BABA-676349 format. One record per residue (C-alpha): residue number from 1; x, y, z. Coordinates in nm, 3 decimals, always signed. Example, Ala and Ser with C-alpha at 12.3 -4.5 7.8 and 13.67 -1.06 7.14 Angstrom:
// residues 2
@num->1 px->+1.230 py->-0.450 pz->+0.780
@num->2 px->+1.367 py->-0.106 pz->+0.714
//
This chain:
// residues 355
@num->1 px->+7.635 py->+3.384 pz->-3.619
@num->2 px->+7.536 py->+3.714 pz->-3.780
@num->3 px->+7.500 py->+3.748 pz->-4.165
@num->4 px->+7.813 py->+3.810 pz->-4.345
@num->5 px->+7.830 py->+4.187 pz->-4.375
@num->6 px->+7.695 py->+4.218 pz->-4.023
@num->7 px->+7.978 py->+3.996 pz->-3.889
@num->8 px->+8.237 py->+4.188 pz->-4.094
@num->9 px->+8.101 py->+4.526 pz->-3.947
@num->10 px->+8.123 py->+4.371 pz->-3.600
@num->11 px->+8.483 py->+4.251 pz->-3.654
@num->12 px->+8.587 py->+4.599 pz->-3.790
@num->13 px->+8.446 py->+4.772 pz->-3.490
@num->14 px->+8.631 py->+4.537 pz->-3.267
@num->15 px->+8.957 py->+4.591 pz->-3.432
@num->16 px->+8.920 py->+4.968 pz->-3.452
@num->17 px->+8.858 py->+4.954 pz->-3.056
@num->18 px->+9.135 py->+4.718 pz->-2.964
@num->19 px->+9.385 py->+4.905 pz->-3.206
@num->20 px->+9.273 py->+5.247 pz->-3.066
@num->21 px->+9.258 py->+5.402 pz->-3.407
@num->22 px->+9.267 py->+5.771 pz->-3.435
@num->23 px->+8.994 py->+5.785 pz->-3.692
@num->24 px->+8.748 py->+5.514 pz->-3.843
@num->25 px->+8.609 py->+5.577 pz->-4.187
@num->26 px->+8.291 py->+5.365 pz->-4.188
@num->27 px->+8.114 py->+5.304 pz->-4.529
@num->28 px->+7.752 py->+5.182 pz->-4.529
@num->29 px->+7.677 py->+4.848 pz->-4.698
@num->30 px->+7.346 py->+4.948 pz->-4.847
@num->31 px->+7.162 py->+5.277 pz->-4.813
@num->32 px->+7.199 py->+5.422 pz->-4.464
@num->33 px->+6.880 py->+5.433 pz->-4.260
@num->34 px->+6.862 py->+5.068 pz->-4.183
@num->35 px->+7.216 py->+4.975 pz->-4.264
@num->36 px->+7.393 py->+4.772 pz->-3.985
@num->37 px->+7.683 py->+5.017 pz->-3.991
@num->38 px->+7.440 py->+5.291 pz->-3.875
@num->39 px->+7.493 py->+5.233 pz->-3.502
@num->40 px->+7.726 py->+5.508 pz->-3.456
@num->41 px->+7.557 py->+5.764 pz->-3.226
@num->42 px->+7.785 py->+6.073 pz->-3.254
@num->43 px->+7.983 py->+6.060 pz->-3.581
@num->44 px->+8.209 py->+6.358 pz->-3.623
@num->45 px->+8.126 py->+6.413 pz->-3.976
@num->46 px->+7.911 py->+6.221 pz->-4.232
@num->47 px->+7.941 py->+6.222 pz->-4.625
@num->48 px->+7.720 py->+6.131 pz->-4.910
@num->49 px->+7.852 py->+6.108 pz->-5.277
@num->50 px->+7.669 py->+6.117 pz->-5.589
@num->51 px->+7.337 py->+5.934 pz->-5.582
@num->52 px->+7.240 py->+5.663 pz->-5.855
@num->53 px->+6.993 py->+5.394 pz->-5.889
@num->54 px->+7.117 py->+5.076 pz->-5.717
@num->55 px->+6.950 py->+4.837 pz->-5.471
@num->56 px->+6.629 py->+4.978 pz->-5.574
@num->57 px->+6.408 py->+4.699 pz->-5.436
@num->58 px->+6.539 py->+4.819 pz->-5.079
@num->59 px->+6.609 py->+5.176 pz->-5.119
@num->60 px->+6.333 py->+5.298 pz->-5.357
@num->61 px->+6.306 py->+5.354 pz->-5.734
@num->62 px->+6.352 py->+5.747 pz->-5.720
@num->63 px->+6.653 py->+5.962 pz->-5.625
@num->64 px->+6.444 py->+6.134 pz->-5.353
@num->65 px->+6.356 py->+5.791 pz->-5.198
@num->66 px->+6.722 py->+5.691 pz->-5.216
@num->67 px->+6.824 py->+6.026 pz->-5.077
@num->68 px->+6.585 py->+5.961 pz->-4.772
@num->69 px->+6.773 py->+5.646 pz->-4.701
@num->70 px->+7.105 py->+5.784 pz->-4.749
@num->71 px->+7.043 py->+6.075 pz->-4.501
@num->72 px->+6.965 py->+5.827 pz->-4.247
@num->73 px->+7.333 py->+5.835 pz->-4.140
@num->74 px->+7.288 py->+6.200 pz->-4.035
@num->75 px->+7.311 py->+6.248 pz->-3.660
@num->76 px->+7.214 py->+6.528 pz->-3.402
@num->77 px->+7.498 py->+6.757 pz->-3.321
@num->78 px->+7.714 py->+6.605 pz->-3.607
@num->79 px->+7.787 py->+6.757 pz->-3.950
@num->80 px->+7.702 py->+6.612 pz->-4.293
@num->81 px->+7.869 py->+6.721 pz->-4.621
@num->82 px->+7.719 py->+6.591 pz->-4.953
@num->83 px->+7.836 py->+6.645 pz->-5.326
@num->84 px->+7.591 py->+6.850 pz->-5.539
@num->85 px->+7.273 py->+6.640 pz->-5.610
@num->86 px->+6.955 py->+6.702 pz->-5.794
@num->87 px->+6.717 py->+6.955 pz->-5.649
@num->88 px->+6.466 py->+6.716 pz->-5.545
@num->89 px->+6.727 py->+6.483 pz->-5.368
@num->90 px->+6.908 py->+6.760 pz->-5.209
@num->91 px->+6.575 py->+6.897 pz->-5.062
@num->92 px->+6.499 py->+6.565 pz->-4.908
@num->93 px->+6.842 py->+6.581 pz->-4.756
@num->94 px->+6.802 py->+6.930 pz->-4.624
@num->95 px->+6.458 py->+6.825 pz->-4.459
@num->96 px->+6.612 py->+6.511 pz->-4.300
@num->97 px->+6.894 py->+6.729 pz->-4.166
@num->98 px->+6.655 py->+6.960 pz->-4.006
@num->99 px->+6.462 py->+6.668 pz->-3.849
@num->100 px->+6.782 py->+6.531 pz->-3.703
@num->101 px->+6.938 py->+6.852 pz->-3.606
@num->102 px->+7.243 py->+6.786 pz->-3.818
@num->103 px->+7.445 py->+7.068 pz->-3.987
@num->104 px->+7.425 py->+7.018 pz->-4.364
@num->105 px->+7.667 py->+7.149 pz->-4.622
@num->106 px->+7.750 py->+7.100 pz->-5.003
@num->107 px->+8.110 py->+7.045 pz->-5.094
@num->108 px->+8.222 py->+7.314 pz->-5.348
@num->109 px->+8.289 py->+7.227 pz->-5.722
@num->110 px->+8.651 py->+7.077 pz->-5.793
@num->111 px->+8.732 py->+7.381 pz->-6.020
@num->112 px->+8.655 py->+7.626 pz->-5.752
@num->113 px->+8.975 py->+7.527 pz->-5.548
@num->114 px->+9.305 py->+7.706 pz->-5.644
@num->115 px->+9.513 py->+7.391 pz->-5.759
@num->116 px->+9.885 py->+7.442 pz->-5.783
@num->117 px->+9.877 py->+7.278 pz->-6.149
@num->118 px->+9.622 py->+7.221 pz->-6.415
@num->119 px->+9.757 py->+6.852 pz->-6.456
@num->120 px->+9.730 py->+6.722 pz->-6.097
@num->121 px->+9.839 py->+6.372 pz->-6.025
@num->122 px->+9.572 py->+6.175 pz->-5.827
@num->123 px->+9.609 py->+5.822 pz->-5.718
@num->124 px->+9.245 py->+5.729 pz->-5.836
@num->125 px->+9.220 py->+5.855 pz->-6.199
@num->126 px->+8.911 py->+5.996 pz->-6.387
@num->127 px->+8.721 py->+6.325 pz->-6.399
@num->128 px->+8.423 py->+6.162 pz->-6.243
@num->129 px->+8.646 py->+6.147 pz->-5.912
@num->130 px->+8.649 py->+6.519 pz->-5.895
@num->131 px->+8.333 py->+6.559 pz->-5.684
@num->132 px->+8.463 py->+6.281 pz->-5.437
@num->133 px->+8.795 py->+6.468 pz->-5.415
@num->134 px->+8.632 py->+6.782 pz->-5.292
@num->135 px->+8.402 py->+6.606 pz->-5.064
@num->136 px->+8.715 py->+6.405 pz->-4.915
@num->137 px->+8.908 py->+6.719 pz->-4.854
@num->138 px->+8.615 py->+6.887 pz->-4.680
@num->139 px->+8.534 py->+6.591 pz->-4.465
@num->140 px->+8.902 py->+6.587 pz->-4.350
@num->141 px->+8.898 py->+6.946 pz->-4.281
@num->142 px->+8.590 py->+6.917 pz->-4.058
@num->143 px->+8.728 py->+6.633 pz->-3.886
@num->144 px->+9.055 py->+6.799 pz->-3.797
@num->145 px->+8.899 py->+7.110 pz->-3.691
@num->146 px->+8.641 py->+6.920 pz->-3.451
@num->147 px->+8.934 py->+6.713 pz->-3.331
@num->148 px->+9.191 py->+6.995 pz->-3.299
@num->149 px->+9.441 py->+6.827 pz->-3.521
@num->150 px->+9.519 py->+7.111 pz->-3.748
@num->151 px->+9.818 py->+7.252 pz->-3.565
@num->152 px->+10.061 py->+7.209 pz->-3.843
@num->153 px->+9.825 py->+7.278 pz->-4.146
@num->154 px->+9.708 py->+7.597 pz->-4.277
@num->155 px->+9.340 py->+7.562 pz->-4.268
@num->156 px->+9.090 py->+7.858 pz->-4.295
@num->157 px->+8.802 py->+7.799 pz->-4.052
@num->158 px->+8.504 py->+7.893 pz->-4.281
@num->159 px->+8.219 py->+7.660 pz->-4.159
@num->160 px->+7.891 py->+7.832 pz->-4.148
@num->161 px->+7.670 py->+7.649 pz->-3.900
@num->162 px->+7.337 py->+7.710 pz->-4.069
@num->163 px->+7.144 py->+7.629 pz->-4.384
@num->164 px->+7.134 py->+7.976 pz->-4.526
@num->165 px->+7.440 py->+7.891 pz->-4.754
@num->166 px->+7.456 py->+7.529 pz->-4.801
@num->167 px->+7.782 py->+7.535 pz->-5.039
@num->168 px->+8.102 py->+7.545 pz->-4.841
@num->169 px->+8.375 py->+7.770 pz->-4.985
@num->170 px->+8.703 py->+7.616 pz->-5.103
@num->171 px->+9.016 py->+7.661 pz->-4.901
@num->172 px->+9.383 py->+7.664 pz->-4.980
@num->173 px->+9.492 py->+7.316 pz->-5.004
@num->174 px->+9.764 py->+7.206 pz->-4.773
@num->175 px->+10.063 py->+7.009 pz->-4.936
@num->176 px->+9.965 py->+6.711 pz->-4.696
@num->177 px->+9.621 py->+6.694 pz->-4.874
@num->178 px->+9.786 py->+6.702 pz->-5.219
@num->179 px->+10.014 py->+6.404 pz->-5.087
@num->180 px->+9.727 py->+6.206 pz->-4.972
@num->181 px->+9.540 py->+6.254 pz->-5.288
@num->182 px->+9.837 py->+6.154 pz->-5.498
@num->183 px->+9.915 py->+5.841 pz->-5.294
@num->184 px->+9.548 py->+5.733 pz->-5.256
@num->185 px->+9.500 py->+5.386 pz->-5.392
@num->186 px->+9.169 py->+5.177 pz->-5.406
@num->187 px->+9.210 py->+4.840 pz->-5.565
@num->188 px->+8.939 py->+4.778 pz->-5.831
@num->189 px->+8.858 py->+5.144 pz->-5.873
@num->190 px->+9.021 py->+5.325 pz->-6.185
@num->191 px->+9.288 py->+5.078 pz->-6.158
@num->192 px->+9.550 py->+4.986 pz->-6.424
@num->193 px->+9.770 py->+4.692 pz->-6.391
@num->194 px->+10.026 py->+4.542 pz->-6.647
@num->195 px->+10.060 py->+4.170 pz->-6.608
@num->196 px->+10.180 py->+3.891 pz->-6.831
@num->197 px->+10.215 py->+4.136 pz->-7.132
@num->198 px->+9.867 py->+4.241 pz->-7.085
@num->199 px->+9.715 py->+4.570 pz->-6.958
@num->200 px->+9.427 py->+4.524 pz->-6.716
@num->201 px->+9.192 py->+4.832 pz->-6.659
@num->202 px->+8.987 py->+4.733 pz->-6.362
@num->203 px->+8.688 py->+4.935 pz->-6.227
@num->204 px->+8.405 py->+4.790 pz->-6.026
@num->205 px->+8.134 py->+5.006 pz->-6.183
@num->206 px->+7.796 py->+4.843 pz->-6.132
@num->207 px->+7.529 py->+5.129 pz->-6.195
@num->208 px->+7.449 py->+5.325 pz->-6.500
@num->209 px->+7.621 py->+5.646 pz->-6.396
@num->210 px->+7.935 py->+5.462 pz->-6.265
@num->211 px->+7.942 py->+5.242 pz->-6.585
@num->212 px->+7.924 py->+5.556 pz->-6.804
@num->213 px->+8.204 py->+5.726 pz->-6.604
@num->214 px->+8.410 py->+5.399 pz->-6.635
@num->215 px->+8.373 py->+5.400 pz->-7.020
@num->216 px->+8.502 py->+5.762 pz->-7.014
@num->217 px->+8.786 py->+5.677 pz->-6.791
@num->218 px->+8.889 py->+5.374 pz->-6.990
@num->219 px->+8.865 py->+5.573 pz->-7.316
@num->220 px->+9.106 py->+5.834 pz->-7.176
@num->221 px->+9.351 py->+5.611 pz->-7.021
@num->222 px->+9.386 py->+5.358 pz->-7.294
@num->223 px->+9.442 py->+5.637 pz->-7.554
@num->224 px->+9.728 py->+5.780 pz->-7.355
@num->225 px->+9.882 py->+5.432 pz->-7.298
@num->226 px->+9.844 py->+5.337 pz->-7.664
@num->227 px->+10.012 py->+5.673 pz->-7.772
@num->228 px->+10.289 py->+5.603 pz->-7.525
@num->229 px->+10.345 py->+5.230 pz->-7.636
@num->230 px->+10.253 py->+5.264 pz->-7.981
@num->231 px->+10.170 py->+4.976 pz->-8.229
@num->232 px->+9.836 py->+4.798 pz->-8.252
@num->233 px->+9.608 py->+4.672 pz->-7.972
@num->234 px->+9.356 py->+4.400 pz->-7.924
@num->235 px->+9.084 py->+4.530 pz->-7.703
@num->236 px->+8.895 py->+4.281 pz->-7.474
@num->237 px->+8.597 py->+4.350 pz->-7.242
@num->238 px->+8.548 py->+4.123 pz->-6.949
@num->239 px->+8.198 py->+4.182 pz->-6.795
@num->240 px->+7.941 py->+4.053 pz->-6.560
@num->241 px->+7.669 py->+4.212 pz->-6.349
@num->242 px->+7.502 py->+4.067 pz->-6.045
@num->243 px->+7.186 py->+4.095 pz->-5.826
@num->244 px->+6.911 py->+4.337 pz->-5.992
@num->245 px->+7.155 py->+4.500 pz->-6.241
@num->246 px->+7.072 py->+4.413 pz->-6.588
@num->247 px->+7.308 py->+4.386 pz->-6.889
@num->248 px->+7.079 py->+4.596 pz->-7.110
@num->249 px->+7.106 py->+4.884 pz->-6.885
@num->250 px->+7.494 py->+4.886 pz->-6.861
@num->251 px->+7.664 py->+4.730 pz->-7.169
@num->252 px->+7.530 py->+4.991 pz->-7.407
@num->253 px->+7.775 py->+5.228 pz->-7.255
@num->254 px->+8.058 py->+5.045 pz->-7.402
@num->255 px->+7.929 py->+5.027 pz->-7.755
@num->256 px->+8.185 py->+5.304 pz->-7.883
@num->257 px->+8.492 py->+5.156 pz->-7.696
@num->258 px->+8.580 py->+4.943 pz->-8.006
@num->259 px->+8.629 py->+4.609 pz->-7.829
@num->260 px->+8.743 py->+4.323 pz->-8.060
@num->261 px->+8.629 py->+4.059 pz->-7.805
@num->262 px->+8.373 py->+4.045 pz->-7.544
@num->263 px->+8.410 py->+3.786 pz->-7.244
@num->264 px->+8.127 py->+3.703 pz->-7.017
@num->265 px->+8.139 py->+3.462 pz->-6.719
@num->266 px->+7.971 py->+3.435 pz->-6.375
@num->267 px->+8.124 py->+3.622 pz->-6.073
@num->268 px->+8.281 py->+3.295 pz->-5.922
@num->269 px->+8.637 py->+3.225 pz->-5.919
@num->270 px->+8.597 py->+2.854 pz->-6.006
@num->271 px->+8.328 py->+2.644 pz->-6.150
@num->272 px->+8.273 py->+2.471 pz->-5.805
@num->273 px->+8.214 py->+2.727 pz->-5.542
@num->274 px->+8.442 py->+2.676 pz->-5.225
@num->275 px->+8.251 py->+2.801 pz->-4.927
@num->276 px->+8.543 py->+2.883 pz->-4.738
@num->277 px->+8.683 py->+3.112 pz->-5.007
@num->278 px->+8.699 py->+3.490 pz->-4.967
@num->279 px->+8.538 py->+3.517 pz->-5.333
@num->280 px->+8.245 py->+3.301 pz->-5.253
@num->281 px->+7.922 py->+3.493 pz->-5.308
@num->282 px->+7.616 py->+3.341 pz->-5.142
@num->283 px->+7.371 py->+3.609 pz->-5.258
@num->284 px->+7.346 py->+3.458 pz->-5.599
@num->285 px->+7.282 py->+3.112 pz->-5.742
@num->286 px->+7.438 py->+2.937 pz->-6.048
@num->287 px->+7.108 py->+2.949 pz->-6.263
@num->288 px->+7.082 py->+3.319 pz->-6.214
@num->289 px->+7.459 py->+3.373 pz->-6.291
@num->290 px->+7.418 py->+3.163 pz->-6.616
@num->291 px->+7.103 py->+3.361 pz->-6.702
@num->292 px->+7.312 py->+3.691 pz->-6.676
@num->293 px->+7.583 py->+3.553 pz->-6.894
@num->294 px->+7.332 py->+3.450 pz->-7.157
@num->295 px->+7.158 py->+3.787 pz->-7.147
@num->296 px->+7.492 py->+3.968 pz->-7.164
@num->297 px->+7.577 py->+3.793 pz->-7.490
@num->298 px->+7.228 py->+3.883 pz->-7.646
@num->299 px->+7.265 py->+4.237 pz->-7.545
@num->300 px->+7.619 py->+4.258 pz->-7.674
@num->301 px->+7.527 py->+4.105 pz->-8.009
@num->302 px->+7.219 py->+4.365 pz->-8.043
@num->303 px->+7.450 py->+4.654 pz->-7.948
@num->304 px->+7.742 py->+4.574 pz->-8.146
@num->305 px->+7.618 py->+4.340 pz->-8.428
@num->306 px->+7.547 py->+3.960 pz->-8.450
@num->307 px->+7.895 py->+3.892 pz->-8.587
@num->308 px->+8.069 py->+4.022 pz->-8.286
@num->309 px->+8.315 py->+3.806 pz->-8.127
@num->310 px->+8.182 py->+3.677 pz->-7.787
@num->311 px->+8.347 py->+3.415 pz->-7.552
@num->312 px->+8.156 py->+3.264 pz->-7.244
@num->313 px->+8.300 py->+3.076 pz->-6.970
@num->314 px->+8.175 py->+2.911 pz->-6.649
@num->315 px->+8.401 py->+3.098 pz->-6.425
@num->316 px->+8.634 py->+3.379 pz->-6.382
@num->317 px->+8.951 py->+3.143 pz->-6.375
@num->318 px->+8.861 py->+2.992 pz->-6.731
@num->319 px->+8.790 py->+3.349 pz->-6.867
@num->320 px->+9.117 py->+3.474 pz->-6.721
@num->321 px->+9.311 py->+3.190 pz->-6.875
@num->322 px->+9.156 py->+3.241 pz->-7.216
@num->323 px->+9.253 py->+3.614 pz->-7.201
@num->324 px->+9.606 py->+3.525 pz->-7.101
@num->325 px->+9.647 py->+3.267 pz->-7.376
@num->326 px->+9.569 py->+3.535 pz->-7.632
@num->327 px->+9.925 py->+3.699 pz->-7.559
@num->328 px->+10.073 py->+3.387 pz->-7.692
@num->329 px->+9.863 py->+3.396 pz->-8.014
@num->330 px->+9.860 py->+3.764 pz->-8.093
@num->331 px->+10.121 py->+3.992 pz->-8.209
@num->332 px->+9.918 py->+4.291 pz->-8.109
@num->333 px->+9.929 py->+4.422 pz->-7.755
@num->334 px->+9.632 py->+4.324 pz->-7.533
@num->335 px->+9.423 py->+4.559 pz->-7.313
@num->336 px->+9.131 py->+4.439 pz->-7.109
@num->337 px->+8.866 py->+4.631 pz->-6.937
@num->338 px->+8.726 py->+4.434 pz->-6.643
@num->339 px->+8.404 py->+4.608 pz->-6.504
@num->340 px->+8.055 py->+4.552 pz->-6.403
@num->341 px->+8.074 py->+4.370 pz->-6.067
@num->342 px->+8.322 py->+4.405 pz->-5.753
@num->343 px->+8.284 py->+4.041 pz->-5.727
@num->344 px->+8.428 py->+3.983 pz->-6.070
@num->345 px->+8.698 py->+4.240 pz->-5.992
@num->346 px->+8.793 py->+4.068 pz->-5.665
@num->347 px->+8.824 py->+3.745 pz->-5.867
@num->348 px->+9.040 py->+3.875 pz->-6.133
@num->349 px->+9.272 py->+4.065 pz->-5.895
@num->350 px->+9.312 py->+3.742 pz->-5.704
@num->351 px->+9.443 py->+3.588 pz->-6.030
@num->352 px->+9.672 py->+3.872 pz->-6.132
@num->353 px->+9.816 py->+3.920 pz->-5.791
@num->354 px->+9.762 py->+3.606 pz->-5.594
@num->355 px->+9.973 py->+3.721 pz->-5.308
//
C-alpha cells in the first residue's frame, strides 16, 4: 500500500483517466522536484505562486533553495508562469527554466488589468489573492491557446516565447473569466460561514506570510460584517499549528485583532483518533500536539498579557462545543477566526456542515 498522499495521487490520476477529463489541475503536495505528483512528462502549463517558508527541513531554509524545488515541475517544451518573486528566487527559476528548456513568464500585477469595476466580486476574498487571480487567468489563457479552446472567447495572443521579457502583458478579461472568479469557492480559504448564530471565519493559513494575510483579511471582513449587523461582538480565536510550524512565529500576527478569548486544541476531531476517519492525521502524535497547545498558550499570554482569557481542549469537538455554548450565554454576537492548520479547518468544517 502506498503512503497516504501517494495513494491519493494515484487515485486522482485513475479517476482523471477513467472520466476522460478535459483538463486536470494537479497541485504538488510538498515542493515540486521530488513530489510524487511530478510524474507528468508533458504538462501544458505550470504555475508557481508566492514562495514562503514551509517544510524547510525538506525544501531548504532560504527562498532560493525553495525556488529550486518549486521549479522542479518545469518541463521541456512546456510553459511556466510564476507570480512576482524576490530577485534571488526568480533568478533560480530563470536558470531552472533554461536548464529544462521551458518557457518562463511572470504574471502581470493585478492592477495592470482593465477591470470593469473598482469593486469586483471575487469568490475567494482578500487582497492577497490578487497575484493568484492574475496567475490563474494567465494559466487558463495559455491552456486555452495551446488546446485551441478559445473559439468563443476574445483573447489576445501576446505570448513572447523567450526570456527577454519575462513579464506577460495583461489582456482584456472575457466575461467567462469574470464569472469563474466570482463563482470560485475553496472551502477553508478566506471562507465565512454563519452557523448557530455564530460567524465563523476560516482560513487554513499556516506560514508567516499567509497568516499575516489571513489577519488582514479577517480584519477587513469582520469590520464590514460588524458594520452591517450592528451591535457588540465577542471575538474568539481558534488556533493550532502542526509539523515544524511554531506558535511564536505565527500568533503575534493576531495581536492587534482584539480577540476576547483564545482557544487552543490539537488538530484531531476527537480525543480518541479513529484510524478510519478522513480527519485522522498520522503525521503527528499526541505528545507533540499537546506540546503545541501548551506553547500556544504561553505565546498568546506573552503577546497579549498574562490575564488573557485562554481555553484549552483535548480535541476539535470539545473546542467547538465550548464555542457554540457561548451563544447561549452571551448577549453579544460571536465571531470566530479558525486558522493555523488545514487539519484544524477540516475538523471544524466537518462539525459546521456534517453533510
